[in-house]
TIVO-2410 file (N, C-alpha, C; in nm, 3 decimals):
# residues 193
REC num residu      c1      c2      c3 atome chaine
REC   1      X   0.491   7.899   7.550     N      A
REC   1      X   0.619   7.960   7.521    CA      A
REC   1      X   0.657   7.927   7.377     C      A
REC   2      X   0.710   8.025   7.306     N      A
REC   2      X   0.759   8.006   7.169    CA      A
REC   2      X   0.910   7.988   7.173     C      A
REC   3      X   0.957   7.884   7.107     N      A
REC   3      X   1.100   7.854   7.104    CA      A
REC   3      X   1.142   7.839   6.959     C      A
REC   4      X   1.254   7.900   6.926     N      A
REC   4      X   1.312   7.888   6.793    CA      A
REC   4      X   1.399   7.765   6.787     C      A
REC   5      X   1.378   7.682   6.686     N      A
REC   5      X   1.469   7.572   6.656    CA      A
REC   5      X   1.560   7.621   6.545     C      A
REC   6      X   1.688   7.626   6.570     N      A
REC   6      X   1.784   7.680   6.474    CA      A
REC   6      X   1.809   7.577   6.363     C      A
REC   7      X   1.707   7.559   6.280     N      A
REC   7      X   1.716   7.464   6.170    CA      A
REC   7      X   1.615   7.501   6.062     C      A
REC   8      X   1.651   7.466   5.940     N      A
REC   8      X   1.556   7.476   5.828    CA      A
REC   8      X   1.513   7.336   5.783     C      A
REC   9      X   1.565   7.234   5.848     N      A
REC   9      X   1.535   7.095   5.815    CA      A
REC   9      X   1.393   7.064   5.859     C      A
REC  10      X   1.303   7.054   5.762     N      A
REC  10      X   1.161   7.032   5.791    CA      A
REC  10      X   1.137   6.904   5.870     C      A
REC  11      X   1.211   6.798   5.838     N      A
REC  11      X   1.193   6.671   5.908    CA      A
REC  11      X   1.236   6.683   6.054     C      A
REC  12      X   1.342   6.758   6.079     N      A
REC  12      X   1.388   6.778   6.216    CA      A
REC  12      X   1.287   6.862   6.295     C      A
REC  13      X   1.227   6.963   6.231     N      A
REC  13      X   1.127   7.047   6.297    CA      A
REC  13      X   1.005   6.962   6.335     C      A
REC  14      X   0.959   6.880   6.242     N      A
REC  14      X   0.845   6.792   6.270    CA      A
REC  14      X   0.878   6.697   6.386     C      A
REC  15      X   0.999   6.640   6.382     N      A
REC  15      X   1.043   6.548   6.486    CA      A
REC  15      X   1.044   6.619   6.622     C      A
REC  16      X   1.098   6.739   6.628     N      A
REC  16      X   1.104   6.811   6.755    CA      A
REC  16      X   0.965   6.849   6.804     C      A
REC  17      X   0.876   6.885   6.715     N      A
REC  17      X   0.739   6.917   6.756    CA      A
REC  17      X   0.670   6.795   6.817     C      A
REC  18      X   0.703   6.675   6.768     N      A
REC  18      X   0.646   6.552   6.826    CA      A
REC  18      X   0.698   6.532   6.968     C      A
REC  19      X   0.822   6.571   6.992     N      A
REC  19      X   0.886   6.545   7.122    CA      A
REC  19      X   0.854   6.655   7.223     C      A
REC  20      X   0.862   6.781   7.183     N      A
REC  20      X   0.838   6.895   7.272    CA      A
REC  20      X   0.696   6.948   7.249     C      A
REC  21      X   0.600   6.881   7.307     N      A
REC  21      X   0.459   6.912   7.280    CA      A
REC  21      X   0.405   7.026   7.366     C      A
REC  22      X   0.478   7.070   7.468     N      A
REC  22      X   0.426   7.171   7.560    CA      A
REC  22      X   0.464   7.313   7.520     C      A
REC  23      X   0.541   7.329   7.411     N      A
REC  23      X   0.581   7.462   7.365    CA      A
REC  23      X   0.556   7.473   7.215     C      A
REC  24      X   0.555   7.596   7.165     N      A
REC  24      X   0.541   7.618   7.022    CA      A
REC  24      X   0.680   7.626   6.960     C      A
REC  25      X   0.707   7.539   6.864     N      A
REC  25      X   0.837   7.535   6.797    CA      A
REC  25      X   0.825   7.605   6.663     C      A
REC  26      X   0.914   7.700   6.637     N      A
REC  26      X   0.922   7.764   6.506    CA      A
REC  26      X   1.063   7.742   6.453     C      A
REC  27      X   1.075   7.735   6.321     N      A
REC  27      X   1.204   7.714   6.258    CA      A
REC  27      X   1.262   7.843   6.203     C      A
REC  28      X   1.380   7.836   6.148     N      A
REC  28      X   1.447   7.954   6.093    CA      A
REC  28      X   1.369   8.018   5.980     C      A
REC  29      X   1.290   7.940   5.908     N      A
REC  29      X   1.209   7.997   5.800    CA      A
REC  29      X   1.091   8.079   5.852     C      A
REC  30      X   1.064   8.071   5.984     N      A
REC  30      X   0.952   8.142   6.044    CA      A
REC  30      X   0.993   8.275   6.109     C      A
REC  31      X   1.120   8.309   6.104     N      A
REC  31      X   1.170   8.434   6.162    CA      A
REC  31      X   1.244   8.513   6.054     C      A
REC  32      X   1.264   8.643   6.076     N      A
REC  32      X   1.339   8.720   5.977    CA      A
REC  32      X   1.476   8.656   5.951     C      A
REC  33      X   1.518   8.652   5.824     N      A
REC  33      X   1.641   8.582   5.790    CA      A
REC  33      X   1.765   8.646   5.853     C      A
REC  34      X   1.859   8.560   5.885     N      A
REC  34      X   1.991   8.603   5.928    CA      A
REC  34      X   2.091   8.500   5.876     C      A
REC  35      X   2.219   8.536   5.867     N      A
REC  35      X   2.317   8.444   5.808    CA      A
REC  35      X   2.325   8.312   5.884     C      A
REC  36      X   2.343   8.204   5.808     N      A
REC  36      X   2.359   8.072   5.870    CA      A
REC  36      X   2.483   8.071   5.958     C      A
REC  37      X   2.471   8.003   6.070     N      A
REC  37      X   2.583   7.987   6.161    CA      A
REC  37      X   2.681   7.887   6.102     C      A
REC  38      X   2.807   7.921   6.103     N      A
REC  38      X   2.911   7.828   6.058    CA      A
REC  38      X   2.936   7.728   6.171     C      A
REC  39      X   2.923   7.601   6.141     N      A
REC  39      X   2.947   7.497   6.241    CA      A
REC  39      X   3.096   7.470   6.248     C      A
REC  40      X   3.166   7.558   6.318     N      A
REC  40      X   3.312   7.550   6.325    CA      A
REC  40      X   3.363   7.474   6.446     C      A
REC  41      X   3.271   7.426   6.531     N      A
REC  41      X   3.312   7.350   6.649    CA      A
REC  41      X   3.364   7.213   6.613     C      A
REC  42      X   3.444   7.158   6.703     N      A
REC  42      X   3.498   7.024   6.681    CA      A
REC  42      X   3.424   6.918   6.761     C      A
REC  43      X   3.321   6.962   6.835     N      A
REC  43      X   3.237   6.866   6.907    CA      A
REC  43      X   3.091   6.898   6.878     C      A
REC  44      X   3.006   6.800   6.903     N      A
REC  44      X   2.862   6.821   6.886    CA      A
REC  44      X   2.814   6.933   6.979     C      A
REC  45      X   2.865   6.936   7.102     N      A
REC  45      X   2.825   7.037   7.199    CA      A
REC  45      X   2.859   7.178   7.150     C      A
REC  46      X   2.981   7.196   7.099     N      A
REC  46      X   3.023   7.328   7.051    CA      A
REC  46      X   2.934   7.376   6.937     C      A
REC  47      X   2.906   7.289   6.841     N      A
REC  47      X   2.823   7.329   6.727    CA      A
REC  47      X   2.680   7.361   6.768     C      A
REC  48      X   2.624   7.283   6.859     N      A
REC  48      X   2.487   7.310   6.906    CA      A
REC  48      X   2.481   7.446   6.975     C      A
REC  49      X   2.580   7.476   7.057     N      A
REC  49      X   2.582   7.604   7.127    CA      A
REC  49      X   2.602   7.721   7.031     C      A
REC  50      X   2.689   7.705   6.931     N      A
REC  50      X   2.709   7.812   6.833    CA      A
REC  50      X   2.576   7.851   6.767     C      A
REC  51      X   2.502   7.751   6.724     N      A
REC  51      X   2.375   7.777   6.655    CA      A
REC  51      X   2.270   7.835   6.749     C      A
REC  52      X   2.260   7.781   6.871     N      A
REC  52      X   2.160   7.829   6.966    CA      A
REC  52      X   2.192   7.973   7.011     C      A
REC  53      X   2.320   8.003   7.030     N      A
REC  53      X   2.357   8.140   7.069    CA      A
REC  53      X   2.319   8.240   6.961     C      A
REC  54      X   2.351   8.207   6.836     N      A
REC  54      X   2.316   8.297   6.726    CA      A
REC  54      X   2.165   8.317   6.717     C      A
REC  55      X   2.091   8.207   6.725     N      A
REC  55      X   1.946   8.216   6.714    CA      A
REC  55      X   1.884   8.301   6.824     C      A
REC  56      X   1.930   8.283   6.948     N      A
REC  56      X   1.877   8.361   7.060    CA      A
REC  56      X   1.915   8.508   7.046     C      A
REC  57      X   2.038   8.534   7.006     N      A
REC  57      X   2.086   8.672   6.993    CA      A
REC  57      X   2.008   8.747   6.886     C      A
REC  58      X   1.991   8.685   6.771     N      A
REC  58      X   1.927   8.754   6.659    CA      A
REC  58      X   1.775   8.762   6.674     C      A
REC  59      X   1.712   8.657   6.723     N      A
REC  59      X   1.565   8.654   6.730    CA      A
REC  59      X   1.510   8.712   6.859     C      A
REC  60      X   1.589   8.711   6.965     N      A
REC  60      X   1.538   8.754   7.095    CA      A
REC  60      X   1.451   8.650   7.161     C      A
REC  61      X   1.447   8.530   7.103     N      A
REC  61      X   1.365   8.420   7.156    CA      A
REC  61      X   1.456   8.315   7.218     C      A
REC  62      X   1.402   8.233   7.310     N      A
REC  62      X   1.478   8.116   7.351    CA      A
REC  62      X   1.505   8.033   7.226     C      A
REC  63      X   1.624   7.980   7.215     N      A
REC  63      X   1.660   7.906   7.094    CA      A
REC  63      X   1.718   7.770   7.129     C      A
REC  64      X   1.668   7.670   7.061     N      A
REC  64      X   1.717   7.533   7.072    CA      A
REC  64      X   1.790   7.499   6.944     C      A
REC  65      X   1.903   7.434   6.959     N      A
REC  65      X   1.977   7.385   6.843    CA      A
REC  65      X   2.037   7.252   6.880     C      A
REC  66      X   2.057   7.171   6.779     N      A
REC  66      X   2.126   7.045   6.806    CA      A
REC  66      X   2.232   7.024   6.701     C      A
REC  67      X   2.327   6.944   6.736     N      A
REC  67      X   2.420   6.893   6.638    CA      A
REC  67      X   2.426   6.744   6.664     C      A
REC  68      X   2.413   6.670   6.560     N      A
REC  68      X   2.409   6.525   6.576    CA      A
REC  68      X   2.475   6.461   6.456     C      A
REC  69      X   2.512   6.338   6.473     N      A
REC  69      X   2.574   6.265   6.365    CA      A
REC  69      X   2.601   6.122   6.404     C      A
REC  70      X   2.664   6.054   6.313     N      A
REC  70      X   2.696   5.913   6.330    CA      A
REC  70      X   2.844   5.898   6.362     C      A
REC  71      X   2.872   5.831   6.471     N      A
REC  71      X   3.010   5.802   6.512    CA      A
REC  71      X   3.034   5.653   6.490     C      A
REC  72      X   3.116   5.619   6.390     N      A
REC  72      X   3.140   5.480   6.354    CA      A
REC  72      X   3.268   5.431   6.423     C      A
REC  73      X   3.256   5.321   6.497     N      A
REC  73      X   3.369   5.269   6.573    CA      A
REC  73      X   3.490   5.242   6.483     C      A
REC  74      X   3.469   5.178   6.368     N      A
REC  74      X   3.580   5.141   6.279    CA      A
REC  74      X   3.646   5.263   6.215     C      A
REC  75      X   3.582   5.378   6.223     N      A
REC  75      X   3.640   5.503   6.170    CA      A
REC  75      X   3.681   5.597   6.283     C      A
REC  76      X   3.707   5.538   6.401     N      A
REC  76      X   3.749   5.618   6.518    CA      A
REC  76      X   3.654   5.733   6.549     C      A
REC  77      X   3.524   5.706   6.537     N      A
REC  77      X   3.423   5.805   6.572    CA      A
REC  77      X   3.381   5.898   6.459     C      A
REC  78      X   3.439   5.882   6.343     N      A
REC  78      X   3.400   5.964   6.229    CA      A
REC  78      X   3.281   5.897   6.160     C      A
REC  79      X   3.200   5.964   6.084     N      A
REC  79      X   3.213   6.102   6.043    CA      A
REC  79      X   3.183   6.204   6.152     C      A
REC  80      X   3.120   6.165   6.263     N      A
REC  80      X   3.102   6.255   6.376    CA      A
REC  80      X   3.041   6.388   6.337     C      A
REC  81      X   3.105   6.499   6.377     N      A
REC  81      X   3.049   6.632   6.350    CA      A
REC  81      X   3.047   6.663   6.201     C      A
REC  82      X   3.113   6.581   6.121     N      A
REC  82      X   3.114   6.602   5.976    CA      A
REC  82      X   3.010   6.517   5.904     C      A
REC  83      X   2.921   6.452   5.977     N      A
REC  83      X   2.825   6.358   5.919    CA      A
REC  83      X   2.744   6.415   5.805     C      A
REC  84      X   2.693   6.536   5.818     N      A
REC  84      X   2.606   6.595   5.715    CA      A
REC  84      X   2.683   6.637   5.591     C      A
REC  85      X   2.815   6.647   5.602     N      A
REC  85      X   2.897   6.689   5.487    CA      A
REC  85      X   3.013   6.594   5.461     C      A
REC  86      X   2.997   6.470   5.501     N      A
REC  86      X   3.103   6.370   5.490    CA      A
REC  86      X   3.152   6.353   5.346     C      A
REC  87      X   3.063   6.360   5.251     N      A
REC  87      X   3.101   6.342   5.110    CA      A
REC  87      X   3.152   6.472   5.048     C      A
REC  88      X   3.151   6.580   5.123     N      A
REC  88      X   3.195   6.708   5.070    CA      A
REC  88      X   3.081   6.797   5.024     C      A
REC  89      X   2.960   6.744   5.023     N      A
REC  89      X   2.841   6.821   4.984    CA      A
REC  89      X   2.742   6.818   5.100     C      A
REC  90      X   2.726   6.930   5.168     N      A
REC  90      X   2.641   6.936   5.287    CA      A
REC  90      X   2.498   6.894   5.254     C      A
REC  91      X   2.447   6.799   5.332     N      A
REC  91      X   2.308   6.758   5.319    CA      A
REC  91      X   2.278   6.658   5.209     C      A
REC  92      X   2.382   6.607   5.140     N      A
REC  92      X   2.360   6.507   5.035    CA      A
REC  92      X   2.360   6.369   5.101     C      A
REC  93      X   2.243   6.333   5.155     N      A
REC  93      X   2.231   6.209   5.233    CA      A
REC  93      X   2.280   6.087   5.157     C      A
REC  94      X   2.242   6.074   5.031     N      A
REC  94      X   2.280   5.955   4.955    CA      A
REC  94      X   2.431   5.948   4.933     C      A
REC  95      X   2.493   6.059   4.899     N      A
REC  95      X   2.638   6.061   4.879    CA      A
REC  95      X   2.711   6.030   5.009     C      A
REC  96      X   2.664   6.085   5.120     N      A
REC  96      X   2.726   6.058   5.249    CA      A
REC  96      X   2.716   5.910   5.285     C      A
REC  97      X   2.597   5.855   5.266     N      A
REC  97      X   2.572   5.715   5.297    CA      A
REC  97      X   2.658   5.624   5.209     C      A
REC  98      X   2.663   5.652   5.079     N      A
REC  98      X   2.743   5.570   4.986    CA      A
REC  98      X   2.891   5.574   5.022     C      A
REC  99      X   2.942   5.693   5.054     N      A
REC  99      X   3.083   5.706   5.090    CA      A
REC  99      X   3.114   5.626   5.216     C      A
REC 100      X   3.029   5.639   5.317     N      A
REC 100      X   3.051   5.567   5.441    CA      A
REC 100      X   3.051   5.416   5.419     C      A
REC 101      X   2.952   5.367   5.344     N      A
REC 101      X   2.946   5.223   5.317    CA      A
REC 101      X   3.071   5.176   5.243     C      A
REC 102      X   3.120   5.256   5.148     N      A
REC 102      X   3.243   5.223   5.077    CA      A
REC 102      X   3.363   5.219   5.169     C      A
REC 103      X   3.370   5.312   5.263     N      A
REC 103      X   3.484   5.319   5.354    CA      A
REC 103      X   3.492   5.200   5.449     C      A
REC 104      X   3.378   5.146   5.487     N      A
REC 104      X   3.381   5.032   5.581    CA      A
REC 104      X   3.338   4.903   5.513     C      A
REC 105      X   3.344   4.900   5.380     N      A
REC 105      X   3.299   4.784   5.304    CA      A
REC 105      X   3.367   4.654   5.342     C      A
REC 106      X   3.495   4.660   5.376     N      A
REC 106      X   3.566   4.536   5.409    CA      A
REC 106      X   3.575   4.511   5.560     C      A
REC 107      X   3.506   4.590   5.640     N      A
REC 107      X   3.506   4.571   5.785    CA      A
REC 107      X   3.409   4.458   5.820     C      A
REC 108      X   3.458   4.356   5.894     N      A
REC 108      X   3.371   4.245   5.933    CA      A
REC 108      X   3.250   4.293   6.014     C      A
REC 109      X   3.142   4.218   6.004     N      A
REC 109      X   3.017   4.257   6.070    CA      A
REC 109      X   3.034   4.285   6.219     C      A
REC 110      X   3.116   4.205   6.286     N      A
REC 110      X   3.130   4.222   6.431    CA      A
REC 110      X   3.200   4.352   6.471     C      A
REC 111      X   3.258   4.423   6.375     N      A
REC 111      X   3.327   4.549   6.404    CA      A
REC 111      X   3.257   4.669   6.341     C      A
REC 112      X   3.130   4.652   6.306     N      A
REC 112      X   3.056   4.761   6.238    CA      A
REC 112      X   2.965   4.836   6.334     C      A
REC 113      X   3.008   4.847   6.459     N      A
REC 113      X   2.930   4.920   6.558    CA      A
REC 113      X   2.945   5.070   6.543     C      A
REC 114      X   2.854   5.139   6.606     N      A
REC 114      X   2.859   5.284   6.606    CA      A
REC 114      X   2.746   5.339   6.688     C      A
REC 115      X   2.735   5.470   6.685     N      A
REC 115      X   2.629   5.535   6.761    CA      A
REC 115      X   2.587   5.664   6.693     C      A
REC 116      X   2.458   5.689   6.696     N      A
REC 116      X   2.409   5.823   6.664    CA      A
REC 116      X   2.424   5.903   6.793     C      A
REC 117      X   2.481   6.021   6.783     N      A
REC 117      X   2.505   6.107   6.899    CA      A
REC 117      X   2.436   6.241   6.874     C      A
REC 118      X   2.378   6.297   6.978     N      A
REC 118      X   2.312   6.428   6.967    CA      A
REC 118      X   2.345   6.514   7.088     C      A
REC 119      X   2.388   6.636   7.060     N      A
REC 119      X   2.397   6.739   7.164    CA      A
REC 119      X   2.286   6.838   7.134     C      A
REC 120      X   2.205   6.867   7.234     N      A
REC 120      X   2.097   6.964   7.219    CA      A
REC 120      X   2.123   7.078   7.317     C      A
REC 121      X   2.118   7.199   7.265     N      A
REC 121      X   2.146   7.317   7.346    CA      A
REC 121      X   2.024   7.408   7.349     C      A
REC 122      X   2.003   7.469   7.463     N      A
REC 122      X   1.902   7.574   7.479    CA      A
REC 122      X   1.975   7.698   7.527     C      A
REC 123      X   1.958   7.808   7.454     N      A
REC 123      X   2.015   7.935   7.496    CA      A
REC 123      X   1.901   8.035   7.509     C      A
REC 124      X   1.894   8.097   7.624     N      A
REC 124      X   1.790   8.196   7.652    CA      A
REC 124      X   1.840   8.335   7.608     C      A
REC 125      X   1.749   8.427   7.582     N      A
REC 125      X   1.790   8.561   7.542    CA      A
REC 125      X   1.882   8.630   7.643     C      A
REC 126      X   1.874   8.590   7.771     N      A
REC 126      X   1.962   8.650   7.873    CA      A
REC 126      X   2.101   8.585   7.877     C      A
REC 127      X   2.124   8.486   7.788     N      A
REC 127      X   2.254   8.420   7.782    CA      A
REC 127      X   2.265   8.291   7.860     C      A
REC 128      X   2.163   8.255   7.936     N      A
REC 128      X   2.165   8.128   8.008    CA      A
REC 128      X   2.172   8.012   7.909     C      A
REC 129      X   2.257   7.915   7.938     N      A
REC 129      X   2.278   7.803   7.846    CA      A
REC 129      X   2.261   7.668   7.916     C      A
REC 130      X   2.206   7.574   7.841     N      A
REC 130      X   2.191   7.436   7.887    CA      A
REC 130      X   2.227   7.345   7.770     C      A
REC 131      X   2.304   7.239   7.796     N      A
REC 131      X   2.337   7.140   7.693    CA      A
REC 131      X   2.313   7.002   7.750     C      A
REC 132      X   2.248   6.917   7.673     N      A
REC 132      X   2.224   6.778   7.711    CA      A
REC 132      X   2.266   6.687   7.595     C      A
REC 133      X   2.290   6.562   7.627     N      A
REC 133      X   2.338   6.466   7.526    CA      A
REC 133      X   2.244   6.346   7.518     C      A
REC 134      X   2.242   6.284   7.400     N      A
REC 134      X   2.171   6.159   7.379    CA      A
REC 134      X   2.254   6.071   7.288     C      A
REC 135      X   2.242   5.940   7.306     N      A
REC 135      X   2.319   5.847   7.222    CA      A
REC 135      X   2.236   5.721   7.197     C      A
REC 136      X   2.238   5.674   7.073     N      A
REC 136      X   2.171   5.549   7.036    CA      A
REC 136      X   2.276   5.460   6.969     C      A
REC 137      X   2.312   5.352   7.035     N      A
REC 137      X   2.412   5.259   6.981    CA      A
REC 137      X   2.345   5.162   6.885     C      A
REC 138      X   2.426   5.108   6.795     N      A
REC 138      X   2.374   5.012   6.699    CA      A
REC 138      X   2.482   4.962   6.606     C      A
REC 139      X   2.438   4.908   6.493     N      A
REC 139      X   2.526   4.846   6.394    CA      A
REC 139      X   2.500   4.906   6.257     C      A
REC 140      X   2.607   4.925   6.182     N      A
REC 140      X   2.595   4.975   6.045    CA      A
REC 140      X   2.587   4.852   5.954     C      A
REC 141      X   2.475   4.841   5.882     N      A
REC 141      X   2.457   4.725   5.793    CA      A
REC 141      X   2.517   4.756   5.655     C      A
REC 142      X   2.516   4.658   5.567     N      A
REC 142      X   2.586   4.670   5.439    CA      A
REC 142      X   2.503   4.733   5.327     C      A
REC 143      X   2.370   4.728   5.338     N      A
REC 143      X   2.283   4.785   5.235    CA      A
REC 143      X   2.168   4.861   5.300     C      A
REC 144      X   2.130   4.970   5.241     N      A
REC 144      X   2.023   5.054   5.294    CA      A
REC 144      X   1.889   4.979   5.291     C      A
REC 145      X   1.810   5.003   5.399     N      A
REC 145      X   1.676   4.947   5.408    CA      A
REC 145      X   1.584   5.051   5.470     C      A
REC 146      X   1.466   5.068   5.413     N      A
REC 146      X   1.366   5.156   5.470    CA      A
REC 146      X   1.361   5.292   5.404     C      A
REC 147      X   1.247   5.357   5.419     N      A
REC 147      X   1.226   5.487   5.355    CA      A
REC 147      X   1.195   5.598   5.454     C      A
REC 148      X   1.186   5.566   5.581     N      A
REC 148      X   1.159   5.668   5.682    CA      A
REC 148      X   1.288   5.734   5.727     C      A
REC 149      X   1.273   5.835   5.811     N      A
REC 149      X   1.391   5.902   5.866    CA      A
REC 149      X   1.468   5.977   5.760     C      A
REC 150      X   1.596   6.001   5.788     N      A
REC 150      X   1.682   6.074   5.696    CA      A
REC 150      X   1.827   6.045   5.733     C      A
REC 151      X   1.918   6.097   5.655     N      A
REC 151      X   2.061   6.078   5.684    CA      A
REC 151      X   2.101   5.932   5.674     C      A
REC 152      X   2.166   5.884   5.778     N      A
REC 152      X   2.219   5.748   5.781    CA      A
REC 152      X   2.119   5.646   5.834     C      A
REC 153      X   1.995   5.687   5.861     N      A
REC 153      X   1.894   5.596   5.917    CA      A
REC 153      X   1.880   5.465   5.839     C      A
REC 154      X   1.886   5.465   5.705     N      A
REC 154      X   1.865   5.339   5.632    CA      A
REC 154      X   1.975   5.234   5.650     C      A
REC 155      X   2.089   5.271   5.707     N      A
REC 155      X   2.197   5.172   5.725    CA      A
REC 155      X   2.229   5.146   5.872     C      A
REC 156      X   2.145   5.195   5.962     N      A
REC 156      X   2.171   5.184   6.105    CA      A
REC 156      X   2.063   5.102   6.174     C      A
REC 157      X   2.102   4.990   6.234     N      A
REC 157      X   2.010   4.907   6.312    CA      A
REC 157      X   2.039   4.931   6.460     C      A
REC 158      X   1.945   4.993   6.531     N      A
REC 158      X   1.966   5.019   6.674    CA      A
REC 158      X   1.980   4.889   6.753     C      A
REC 159      X   2.063   4.891   6.856     N      A
REC 159      X   2.079   4.775   6.943    CA      A
REC 159      X   1.942   4.729   6.992     C      A
REC 160      X   1.922   4.596   6.991     N      A
REC 160      X   1.796   4.537   7.037    CA      A
REC 160      X   1.687   4.534   6.933     C      A
REC 161      X   1.718   4.578   6.810     N      A
REC 161      X   1.619   4.580   6.703    CA      A
REC 161      X   1.668   4.500   6.583     C      A
REC 162      X   1.574   4.462   6.499     N      A
REC 162      X   1.605   4.389   6.376    CA      A
REC 162      X   1.591   4.478   6.253     C      A
REC 163      X   1.532   4.595   6.272     N      A
REC 163      X   1.505   4.686   6.161    CA      A
REC 163      X   1.593   4.809   6.172     C      A
REC 164      X   1.610   4.878   6.059     N      A
REC 164      X   1.689   5.001   6.060    CA      A
REC 164      X   1.606   5.116   6.119     C      A
REC 165      X   1.675   5.223   6.150     N      A
REC 165      X   1.605   5.343   6.199    CA      A
REC 165      X   1.506   5.392   6.094     C      A
REC 166      X   1.536   5.369   5.966     N      A
REC 166      X   1.447   5.412   5.857    CA      A
REC 166      X   1.325   5.323   5.843     C      A
REC 167      X   1.325   5.207   5.909     N      A
REC 167      X   1.211   5.116   5.904    CA      A
REC 167      X   1.121   5.130   6.028     C      A
REC 168      X   1.166   5.204   6.128     N      A
REC 168      X   1.086   5.227   6.248    CA      A
REC 168      X   0.978   5.331   6.220     C      A
REC 169      X   0.867   5.322   6.291     N      A
REC 169      X   0.769   5.429   6.283    CA      A
REC 169      X   0.830   5.554   6.348     C      A
REC 170      X   0.783   5.671   6.311     N      A
REC 170      X   0.838   5.792   6.374    CA      A
REC 170      X   0.830   5.788   6.527     C      A
REC 171      X   0.720   5.737   6.581     N      A
REC 171      X   0.703   5.731   6.726    CA      A
REC 171      X   0.801   5.632   6.789     C      A
REC 172      X   0.822   5.517   6.725     N      A
REC 172      X   0.917   5.419   6.777    CA      A
REC 172      X   1.060   5.474   6.773     C      A
REC 173      X   1.091   5.544   6.665     N      A
REC 173      X   1.225   5.604   6.654    CA      A
REC 173      X   1.244   5.710   6.761     C      A
REC 174      X   1.145   5.799   6.779     N      A
REC 174      X   1.154   5.904   6.880    CA      A
REC 174      X   1.180   5.846   7.019     C      A
REC 175      X   1.120   5.731   7.047     N      A
REC 175      X   1.130   5.670   7.180    CA      A
REC 175      X   1.271   5.626   7.213     C      A
REC 176      X   1.353   5.594   7.111     N      A
REC 176      X   1.487   5.540   7.139    CA      A
REC 176      X   1.600   5.625   7.081     C      A
REC 177      X   1.567   5.720   6.996     N      A
REC 177      X   1.673   5.789   6.922    CA      A
REC 177      X   1.757   5.881   7.009     C      A
REC 178      X   1.875   5.909   6.959     N      A
REC 178      X   1.968   6.002   7.023    CA      A
REC 178      X   1.904   6.140   7.038     C      A
REC 179      X   1.835   6.186   6.934     N      A
REC 179      X   1.771   6.316   6.938    CA      A
REC 179      X   1.652   6.313   7.035     C      A
REC 180      X   1.575   6.205   7.031     N      A
REC 180      X   1.463   6.192   7.124    CA      A
REC 180      X   1.511   6.195   7.268     C      A
REC 181      X   1.619   6.123   7.299     N      A
REC 181      X   1.674   6.123   7.434    CA      A
REC 181      X   1.717   6.263   7.476     C      A
REC 182      X   1.792   6.330   7.389     N      A
REC 182      X   1.844   6.462   7.422    CA      A
REC 182      X   1.731   6.562   7.440     C      A
REC 183      X   1.634   6.561   7.349     N      A
REC 183      X   1.528   6.660   7.359    CA      A
REC 183      X   1.431   6.631   7.473     C      A
REC 184      X   1.415   6.505   7.511     N      A
REC 184      X   1.334   6.477   7.630    CA      A
REC 184      X   1.402   6.534   7.756     C      A
REC 185      X   1.535   6.523   7.760     N      A
REC 185      X   1.610   6.584   7.871    CA      A
REC 185      X   1.596   6.735   7.868     C      A
REC 186      X   1.605   6.792   7.749     N      A
REC 186      X   1.591   6.937   7.735    CA      A
REC 186      X   1.449   6.983   7.771     C      A
REC 187      X   1.350   6.899   7.743     N      A
REC 187      X   1.212   6.932   7.779    CA      A
REC 187      X   1.197   6.950   7.929     C      A
REC 188      X   1.273   6.871   8.006     N      A
REC 188      X   1.269   6.886   8.153    CA      A
REC 188      X   1.322   7.023   8.195     C      A
REC 189      X   1.427   7.068   8.126     N      A
REC 189      X   1.485   7.200   8.154    CA      A
REC 189      X   1.383   7.308   8.117     C      A
REC 190      X   1.320   7.294   8.001     N      A
REC 190      X   1.222   7.393   7.955    CA      A
REC 190      X   1.103   7.399   8.050     C      A
REC 191      X   1.061   7.284   8.102     N      A
REC 191      X   0.946   7.280   8.192    CA      A
REC 191      X   0.972   7.357   8.321     C      A
REC 192      X   1.099   7.369   8.358     N      A
REC 192      X   1.134   7.441   8.481    CA      A
REC 192      X   1.146   7.591   8.460     C      A
REC 193      X   1.142   7.637   8.335     N      A
REC 193      X   1.157   7.781   8.307    CA      A
REC 193      X   1.033   7.860   8.344     C      A
***
């Protein structure tokens, strides 16, 4: 089965291909172009569904989309759905990371908890919808470490680990990550189709 992942993020496509090995994953760059979906939802679930609905409608293929981000306890769950554009520039990982570290710079270590959250949606061409969630709790450290991953990975140490998400191997990260959890649940749904 061929499934469209509503993303142009090459790292996310590679990550999903590692997790969903029983289907062929194609990205937005592999289908005729259509306008980017505006992520106007106020929850991860809403944004994932918006993107998956558009992808399925335009491509005629089953479409998977996710919305994920970092929910920091000391910021009442923010940046949340605004994680990728927290600094005002969508996809500027370094600016987002620097702004976040500045905002919680004076927060004591014991209050620097948070979670990566992921909503993954599957929308079929007939309109059938499925949404699953994944969450990886951890701590936001004071300085970036590691070169793997993307986004806030260099400042996030998952619970039970000593290293950041950016220091984990891709396979180790997939095994515990919010996206890995959500997409493994979604894989069960896909297997039943």
